[in-house]
VOMIDO-648743 format. One line per field, with one value per residue: x, y, z of N, C-alpha, C in turn; residue number from 1; residue in three letters. Coordinates in steps of 0.1 Angstrom, whole numbers. Layout:
# residues N
npx <- (X; ...);
npy <- (Y; ...);
npz <- (Z; ...);
capx <- (X; ...);
capy <- (Y; ...);
capz <- (Z; ...);
cpx <- (X; ...);
cpy <- (Y; ...);
cpz <- (Z; ...);
pos <- (NUM; ...);
code <- (ala; ...);
//
This chain:
# residues 235
npx <- (23; 31; 16; 38; 60; 53; 50; 75; 90; 77; 86; 116; 115; 108; 81; 51; 23; 6; -13; -31; -47; -69; -86; -121; -144; -175; -198; -198; -171; -153; -146; -164; -166; -140; -123; -130; -121; -93; -87; -92; -71; -49; -52; -46; -22; -8; -14; -1; 26; 34; 47; 69; 56; 24; -2; -28; -57; -75; -101; -106; -132; -158; -174; -201; -218; -236; -249; -247; -231; -206; -211; -204; -213; -201; -174; -170; -172; -148; -130; -107; -104; -118; -114; -125; -129; -136; -137; -134; -134; -127; -138; -163; -188; -190; -203; -199; -181; -187; -195; -178; -152; -164; -188; -175; -161; -183; -196; -174; -176; -202; -196; -178; -195; -212; -194; -187; -212; -215; -219; -198; -173; -140; -120; -114; -102; -75; -84; -95; -76; -82; -87; -93; -114; -115; -89; -88; -98; -81; -66; -58; -73; -98; -99; -98; -123; -140; -165; -158; -172; -188; -171; -162; -184; -186; -164; -171; -192; -178; -161; -180; -187; -164; -144; -116; -96; -75; -40; -26; 5; 9; 1; 23; 44; 35; 31; 25; 2; -13; -7; -20; -42; -34; -42; -68; -62; -50; -72; -87; -73; -72; -97; -102; -105; -95; -64; -51; -21; -16; -9; -18; -4; 3; 25; 56; 78; 67; 54; 78; 87; 68; 70; 93; 86; 70; 82; 86; 59; 49; 65; 54; 27; 27; 22; 13; 5; -20; -33; -38; -56; -63; -69; -89; -74; -83; -90);
npy <- (-157; -179; -195; -205; -193; -167; -169; -176; -152; -135; -148; -145; -116; -115; -115; -114; -123; -133; -127; -143; -138; -141; -129; -128; -130; -122; -151; -159; -154; -163; -195; -209; -232; -245; -226; -223; -249; -246; -229; -244; -264; -246; -243; -267; -272; -252; -259; -284; -276; -262; -234; -209; -185; -169; -177; -167; -176; -161; -142; -118; -100; -81; -47; -44; -22; 6; -9; -33; -63; -87; -120; -152; -179; -205; -200; -181; -197; -210; -190; -174; -147; -117; -95; -67; -50; -18; -2; -16; -2; -7; -32; -47; -57; -39; -10; 19; 52; 85; 116; 140; 148; 152; 136; 111; 108; 106; 83; 65; 66; 55; 29; 22; 22; 2; -18; -19; -25; -51; -82; -99; -86; -78; -59; -32; -26; -10; 21; 45; 42; 28; 16; 40; 53; 76; 99; 123; 120; 114; 99; 117; 143; 131; 128; 154; 163; 150; 144; 151; 150; 130; 108; 106; 96; 74; 60; 59; 39; 18; 12; 1; -23; -35; -32; -27; -4; -7; 1; 12; 5; 17; 43; 57; 50; 65; 93; 119; 113; 101; 106; 124; 107; 97; 114; 103; 79; 88; 103; 80; 66; 87; 86; 64; 40; 9; -6; -19; -37; -37; -52; -54; -71; -89; -102; -118; -102; -75; -78; -80; -55; -37; -46; -37; -10; -9; -3; 25; 34; 23; 41; 65; 67; 59; 32; 8; -23; -23; -7; -20; -42; -75; -110; -131; -153; -179; -184);
npz <- (349; 377; 407; 422; 415; 423; 451; 455; 453; 473; 496; 491; 494; 522; 530; 547; 543; 513; 489; 463; 432; 403; 375; 374; 351; 332; 325; 300; 292; 313; 321; 344; 361; 354; 364; 390; 397; 391; 413; 435; 431; 436; 464; 474; 465; 478; 505; 507; 505; 524; 529; 539; 541; 544; 523; 504; 487; 462; 446; 416; 412; 394; 392; 373; 366; 381; 411; 400; 398; 386; 394; 409; 424; 427; 423; 444; 466; 468; 473; 494; 500; 488; 461; 446; 415; 406; 382; 356; 329; 303; 295; 276; 288; 311; 324; 305; 311; 319; 301; 310; 333; 359; 358; 352; 376; 395; 387; 390; 417; 423; 417; 435; 458; 449; 453; 478; 490; 483; 497; 495; 493; 501; 494; 478; 444; 429; 431; 408; 389; 367; 334; 317; 291; 278; 268; 282; 307; 330; 360; 381; 374; 375; 402; 413; 403; 419; 445; 474; 499; 495; 493; 519; 532; 518; 528; 556; 553; 542; 564; 580; 571; 569; 547; 527; 511; 482; 479; 451; 435; 411; 412; 422; 404; 382; 388; 377; 364; 380; 405; 424; 435; 459; 478; 484; 499; 520; 531; 535; 552; 575; 582; 596; 578; 565; 548; 517; 505; 470; 439; 411; 394; 363; 355; 363; 366; 366; 390; 407; 400; 413; 439; 447; 452; 475; 500; 501; 500; 523; 540; 532; 538; 565; 575; 595; 610; 621; 606; 583; 560; 568; 566; 586; 607; 605; 581);
capx <- (29; 27; 15; 50; 69; 51; 55; 92; 95; 74; 97; 128; 115; 105; 68; 43; 13; 5; -28; -29; -61; -70; -100; -135; -152; -188; -199; -192; -157; -145; -150; -165; -159; -126; -117; -131; -111; -79; -86; -91; -57; -40; -53; -42; -7; -4; -18; 10; 40; 39; 56; 72; 48; 10; -6; -42; -62; -88; -105; -110; -145; -158; -186; -207; -224; -244; -257; -248; -218; -203; -210; -203; -213; -190; -159; -167; -172; -135; -122; -103; -108; -124; -111; -134; -125; -147; -133; -128; -142; -125; -144; -176; -198; -189; -208; -189; -180; -193; -185; -169; -145; -173; -195; -167; -158; -196; -199; -166; -180; -213; -192; -173; -206; -217; -186; -189; -223; -216; -215; -185; -161; -129; -109; -117; -91; -71; -93; -91; -66; -87; -85; -101; -117; -114; -78; -88; -102; -68; -71; -56; -84; -112; -99; -100; -136; -147; -172; -151; -180; -194; -160; -162; -197; -183; -153; -179; -197; -166; -157; -190; -187; -150; -138; -104; -91; -61; -31; -21; 17; 9; 3; 38; 50; 30; 28; 20; -12; -22; -2; -31; -52; -26; -51; -76; -56; -48; -84; -94; -67; -75; -110; -101; -106; -83; -57; -42; -10; -18; 0; -23; 7; -1; 37; 64; 85; 58; 53; 91; 89; 61; 75; 103; 81; 65; 90; 81; 46; 48; 68; 47; 14; 31; 14; 13; -3; -32; -41; -38; -67; -56; -78; -88; -64; -90; -93);
capy <- (-156; -191; -194; -211; -182; -155; -173; -178; -139; -132; -155; -138; -102; -115; -110; -121; -127; -133; -129; -146; -138; -141; -122; -135; -122; -129; -166; -164; -152; -170; -210; -207; -247; -246; -214; -230; -262; -241; -224; -256; -269; -237; -243; -279; -270; -244; -267; -296; -269; -256; -223; -202; -173; -172; -177; -167; -179; -154; -137; -103; -96; -65; -42; -42; -9; 9; -18; -47; -72; -100; -129; -168; -188; -216; -197; -175; -208; -214; -179; -171; -134; -111; -81; -60; -39; -8; 4; -23; 3; -15; -45; -42; -57; -30; 2; 30; 63; 96; 126; 148; 143; 150; 123; 100; 106; 102; 70; 58; 65; 47; 17; 19; 21; -10; -29; -19; -30; -63; -88; -107; -78; -76; -50; -24; -27; 1; 31; 59; 36; 18; 17; 50; 51; 88; 103; 133; 114; 107; 97; 132; 149; 125; 128; 169; 164; 142; 149; 144; 147; 115; 100; 105; 86; 59; 56; 53; 27; 8; 8; -5; -35; -41; -32; -19; 1; -12; 12; 10; 12; 27; 58; 62; 48; 77; 106; 131; 107; 95; 109; 129; 97; 95; 121; 93; 71; 98; 105; 68; 63; 96; 85; 50; 32; -1; -4; -32; -32; -45; -50; -56; -74; -99; -111; -118; -90; -65; -79; -76; -40; -31; -49; -25; 3; -10; 5; 40; 35; 21; 50; 77; 66; 56; 20; -1; -37; -18; 1; -30; -53; -89; -116; -138; -165; -193; -184);
capz <- (362; 383; 420; 429; 413; 432; 464; 459; 453; 486; 505; 489; 498; 534; 531; 559; 538; 499; 482; 449; 426; 388; 372; 370; 339; 329; 320; 284; 290; 321; 323; 359; 367; 353; 371; 405; 401; 393; 427; 445; 430; 442; 478; 478; 463; 489; 517; 505; 501; 540; 525; 552; 539; 547; 512; 505; 473; 462; 430; 416; 405; 389; 391; 360; 367; 395; 417; 393; 400; 381; 405; 406; 436; 428; 425; 456; 477; 470; 474; 506; 502; 475; 457; 435; 406; 404; 369; 344; 319; 290; 292; 270; 296; 319; 318; 303; 318; 315; 291; 317; 345; 369; 356; 353; 390; 402; 381; 399; 434; 423; 416; 449; 466; 446; 458; 492; 494; 479; 508; 496; 489; 514; 492; 464; 438; 419; 427; 399; 380; 357; 321; 313; 276; 272; 274; 292; 320; 338; 374; 387; 369; 380; 415; 413; 402; 431; 455; 488; 511; 492; 497; 534; 535; 516; 539; 567; 551; 542; 579; 589; 563; 569; 533; 525; 499; 478; 474; 438; 433; 399; 416; 424; 393; 373; 396; 368; 358; 392; 421; 435; 442; 474; 489; 487; 508; 531; 537; 540; 567; 586; 587; 602; 570; 564; 534; 516; 494; 459; 427; 399; 385; 356; 352; 377; 363; 370; 405; 412; 401; 423; 453; 452; 456; 488; 512; 501; 504; 538; 547; 528; 546; 579; 575; 606; 610; 626; 593; 571; 561; 569; 567; 599; 608; 604; 564);
cpx <- (24; 25; 30; 61; 65; 53; 69; 97; 91; 84; 110; 127; 111; 92; 62; 30; 12; -8; -27; -43; -60; -86; -111; -142; -166; -189; -194; -176; -148; -153; -151; -160; -146; -119; -117; -122; -97; -77; -84; -76; -46; -40; -46; -26; -1; -4; -4; 24; 44; 49; 58; 65; 31; 4; -23; -47; -76; -91; -108; -121; -145; -173; -190; -214; -230; -252; -258; -232; -216; -200; -209; -202; -201; -176; -159; -166; -156; -127; -119; -104; -111; -120; -121; -129; -136; -148; -127; -134; -139; -131; -158; -187; -200; -194; -197; -190; -187; -186; -177; -163; -154; -182; -186; -164; -169; -198; -189; -172; -194; -208; -184; -184; -212; -208; -186; -201; -225; -212; -201; -171; -153; -121; -114; -104; -88; -81; -88; -81; -70; -84; -95; -103; -114; -101; -77; -91; -93; -73; -69; -67; -98; -112; -102; -114; -146; -151; -165; -161; -186; -183; -162; -175; -194; -172; -160; -185; -189; -161; -167; -190; -174; -144; -128; -104; -76; -52; -25; -8; 19; 9; 14; 46; 48; 24; 20; 5; -19; -18; -13; -40; -44; -36; -62; -74; -55; -62; -89; -86; -70; -90; -114; -104; -92; -77; -52; -33; -14; -7; -6; -14; 3; 11; 45; 74; 80; 56; 68; 93; 81; 65; 86; 100; 74; 71; 86; 68; 43; 53; 59; 32; 17; 23; 19; 3; -20; -41; -42; -49; -58; -69; -78; -79; -70; -93; -81);
cpy <- (-169; -188; -196; -198; -171; -157; -172; -162; -134; -137; -146; -125; -103; -111; -120; -130; -124; -134; -132; -145; -140; -134; -132; -125; -128; -143; -169; -161; -162; -184; -209; -221; -248; -236; -221; -240; -258; -236; -234; -261; -258; -242; -257; -280; -262; -252; -279; -289; -266; -244; -216; -187; -175; -168; -179; -169; -173; -150; -124; -103; -85; -61; -40; -29; -7; -1; -32; -52; -84; -111; -144; -174; -198; -212; -189; -184; -212; -204; -176; -156; -130; -98; -78; -49; -30; -2; -3; -18; -3; -25; -40; -45; -49; -16; 12; 42; 74; 106; 136; 143; 141; 140; 111; 97; 101; 88; 61; 55; 56; 32; 13; 16; 6; -21; -31; -27; -46; -72; -95; -96; -75; -63; -46; -22; -13; 13; 42; 52; 26; 23; 27; 51; 63; 94; 115; 130; 107; 108; 111; 140; 145; 130; 145; 170; 157; 149; 145; 143; 133; 106; 97; 94; 72; 53; 51; 40; 16; 2; -1; -21; -41; -42; -24; -16; -4; 2; 6; 14; 20; 39; 65; 60; 60; 87; 117; 126; 107; 97; 114; 120; 94; 104; 111; 85; 78; 99; 92; 65; 72; 93; 72; 39; 22; 0; -19; -28; -42; -42; -47; -61; -88; -108; -109; -106; -79; -65; -75; -60; -33; -35; -41; -14; 2; -2; 20; 43; 35; 34; 63; 78; 60; 44; 14; -13; -31; -13; -8; -41; -66; -98; -124; -150; -178; -193; -192);
cpz <- (372; 399; 427; 426; 421; 446; 466; 460; 468; 495; 504; 497; 514; 538; 542; 553; 521; 496; 468; 441; 410; 388; 371; 363; 340; 324; 308; 282; 300; 324; 338; 366; 364; 361; 387; 407; 401; 408; 436; 443; 437; 457; 481; 476; 476; 504; 518; 507; 515; 536; 537; 550; 538; 530; 510; 490; 472; 448; 430; 407; 402; 390; 375; 357; 380; 400; 410; 395; 391; 392; 400; 418; 441; 430; 440; 467; 479; 472; 489; 510; 486; 470; 445; 429; 402; 389; 360; 330; 304; 285; 284; 276; 308; 315; 317; 311; 313; 305; 298; 329; 357; 370; 357; 369; 397; 397; 392; 415; 433; 423; 428; 457; 463; 452; 471; 497; 493; 490; 509; 497; 503; 508; 479; 458; 430; 417; 419; 388; 372; 344; 316; 297; 271; 278; 283; 306; 327; 352; 383; 384; 374; 396; 419; 413; 412; 440; 468; 499; 509; 496; 511; 538; 529; 524; 552; 566; 549; 556; 584; 583; 561; 556; 532; 510; 494; 475; 462; 436; 420; 400; 418; 413; 381; 380; 389; 364; 370; 406; 432; 441; 455; 483; 494; 498; 520; 539; 543; 554; 579; 591; 594; 594; 570; 549; 533; 504; 484; 448; 413; 390; 377; 352; 365; 376; 368; 385; 412; 413; 412; 438; 458; 454; 470; 500; 512; 503; 517; 544; 544; 538; 561; 583; 586; 603; 612; 615; 583; 573; 561; 570; 581; 596; 605; 588; 559);
pos <- (1; 2; 3; 4; 5; 6; 7; 8; 9; 10; 11; 12; 13; 14; 15; 16; 17; 18; 19; 20; 21; 22; 23; 24; 25; 26; 27; 28; 29; 30; 31; 32; 33; 34; 35; 36; 37; 38; 39; 40; 41; 42; 43; 44; 45; 46; 47; 48; 49; 50; 51; 52; 53; 54; 55; 56; 57; 58; 59; 60; 61; 62; 63; 64; 65; 66; 67; 68; 69; 70; 71; 72; 73; 74; 75; 76; 77; 78; 79; 80; 81; 82; 83; 84; 85; 86; 87; 88; 89; 90; 91; 92; 93; 94; 95; 96; 97; 98; 99; 100; 101; 102; 103; 104; 105; 106; 107; 108; 109; 110; 111; 112; 113; 114; 115; 116; 117; 118; 119; 120; 121; 122; 123; 124; 125; 126; 127; 128; 129; 130; 131; 132; 133; 134; 135; 136; 137; 138; 139; 140; 141; 142; 143; 144; 145; 146; 147; 148; 149; 150; 151; 152; 153; 154; 155; 156; 157; 158; 159; 160; 161; 162; 163; 164; 165; 166; 167; 168; 169; 170; 171; 172; 173; 174; 175; 176; 177; 178; 179; 180; 181; 182; 183; 184; 185; 186; 187; 188; 189; 190; 191; 192; 193; 194; 195; 196; 197; 198; 199; 200; 201; 202; 203; 204; 205; 206; 207; 208; 209; 210; 211; 212; 213; 214; 215; 216; 217; 218; 219; 220; 221; 222; 223; 224; 225; 226; 227; 228; 229; 230; 231; 232; 233; 234; 235);
code <- (unk; unk; unk; unk; unk; unk; unk; unk; unk; unk; unk; unk; unk; unk; unk; unk; unk; unk; unk; unk; unk; unk; unk; unk; unk; unk; unk; unk; unk; unk; unk; unk; unk; unk; unk; unk; unk; unk; unk; unk; unk; unk; unk; unk; unk; unk; unk; unk; unk; unk; unk; unk; unk; unk; unk; unk; unk; unk; unk; unk; unk; unk; unk; unk; unk; unk; unk; unk; unk; unk; unk; unk; unk; unk; unk; unk; unk; unk; unk; unk; unk; unk; unk; unk; unk; unk; unk; unk; unk; unk; unk; unk; unk; unk; unk; unk; unk; unk; unk; unk; unk; unk; unk; unk; unk; unk; unk; unk; unk; unk; unk; unk; unk; unk; unk; unk; unk; unk; unk; unk; unk; unk; unk; unk; unk; unk; unk; unk; unk; unk; unk; unk; unk; unk; unk; unk; unk; unk; unk; unk; unk; unk; unk; unk; unk; unk; unk; unk; unk; unk; unk; unk; unk; unk; unk; unk; unk; unk; unk; unk; unk; unk; unk; unk; unk; unk; unk; unk; unk; unk; unk; unk; unk; unk; unk; unk; unk; unk; unk; unk; unk; unk; unk; unk; unk; unk; unk; unk; unk; unk; unk; unk; unk; unk; unk; unk; unk; unk; unk; unk; unk; unk; unk; unk; unk; unk; unk; unk; unk; unk; unk; unk; unk; unk; unk; unk; unk; unk; unk; unk; unk; unk; unk; unk; unk; unk; unk; unk; unk; unk; unk; unk; unk; unk; unk);
//
């Protein structure tokens, strides 16, 4: 998926703001200088194009484990916003999950906390909808096993640090697998946290599929501008 194609879809569907990101992995996987240069080129393209939609260039970093982040100062300097994935468990450099749903859920919250405490984080990506390595650890089961009191503590911490939670459209596309995670978003909003509409789309066709679901998500959570994370206008 190209930047221009994503912008064209955003313009077609009447969006106000589009955030465009790619994954940043460990140094042996991601060519950091090349990635930073690509982001600079995206920003230059955006500045020259004068598109009728606000376009922000960012990056999706990832938690490696409790208290540990994949980091790169050169890329961070170019990013206009930062998304952090707490659950890229399918990657060999990311700590694996536990044996039980309760252990897996506790690990997920450890990774939420790591992301929230990282000073660069703006948005936590796809909560509970990572690639779980054990088939019995589906998002709904993980949510049922989650310590809800700890969730409230993390929401308070996120509010202090201006960190938002992404609403992942896959929750609606696979309700039998992940629909219960909507309760997390309800709690997040009820306690005054901010949210962000994401897609996690890697192709234009997937992006189009998800954008067609945004209306029902906005209606389901009664989303307004005040509930959404938006970067400062000077970014």
